[in-house]
N, C-alpha and C positions, 0 to 999 in steps of 0.2 A: 824325356824319359829314355832310358836304356832298352834297347831291343836286342834279343838273343842272336839275331843274325848280323848285328853291326860289331865292328872291331871297337874294343873298349880302349879308351884313352885314359891313362891313369890321372891325368890332370883334371878329368871331368867326373871324378868320383869321390865320394866320402866312404871310405871303407868302414863297414861294420863287421867287426872281427869277433869271431866265435871260435871255441875250441874244436878240435878234430876228433876228440873222443866220443864214445857212443853217448854219454850223458849230455854233453854239449849239443851233439846232433839231435838230441831228443827235445831238449828244453831250450838251450841258448839259441839256436838257429831259429826257432819259432819267435822268440823274443826279438831277435835281430830283424827278421821280416816285419814284425809288428812296429818297430821303432822306424825302420825305413818307409813304412807306409805313412806313418804319422808325419814324417819329414815331407814326403811328397804332398801329402794333403795341406800341411802348412804352407808349402811353397804355392800350391794352387790358390789357396785362400788369400795369400799375399800378393798374388800375381808375379811371383819370382819365376823368371822363365827358365832358370837353370841354365848350364850346370853350376855347380856339381850336383850329381844324382847319388843317392845312397846305394851302395852294393855290399850285400852280405858275402863275406868270405871266411873260409877258415883260417886259423892261425897259420897252417902250414903254408898257404898262398902268400899270406901276409909276410911271414918270416922270410920266404924265399924270393921276395920281389922288393927290390931297393926303392923303385919308384912308389910303390904302396906305402913303404915304411916313411917316406918323407912327407906324405900327405896328412893332415889332420884326420884323426880316426876316432871311432867310438868301438870301445871294446866290452864285450858282454861275457861274464862268467870268471 
């Protein structure tokens, strides 16, 4: 699992990309976290030790980070 105090290595994440506008922040981000939790639950049930770990990011972070754009991603919205 990822921890807020750790350095995030792009190769260890599955970006879940949501928009940066207000409507996306209200709806899509919540959906993104739900998808991320479902992925982690599945990994635990299947005893997949990870990484990669799901990480919800706004499209602004995604578009401005070459390393994230080269990773398989889930886009919502």
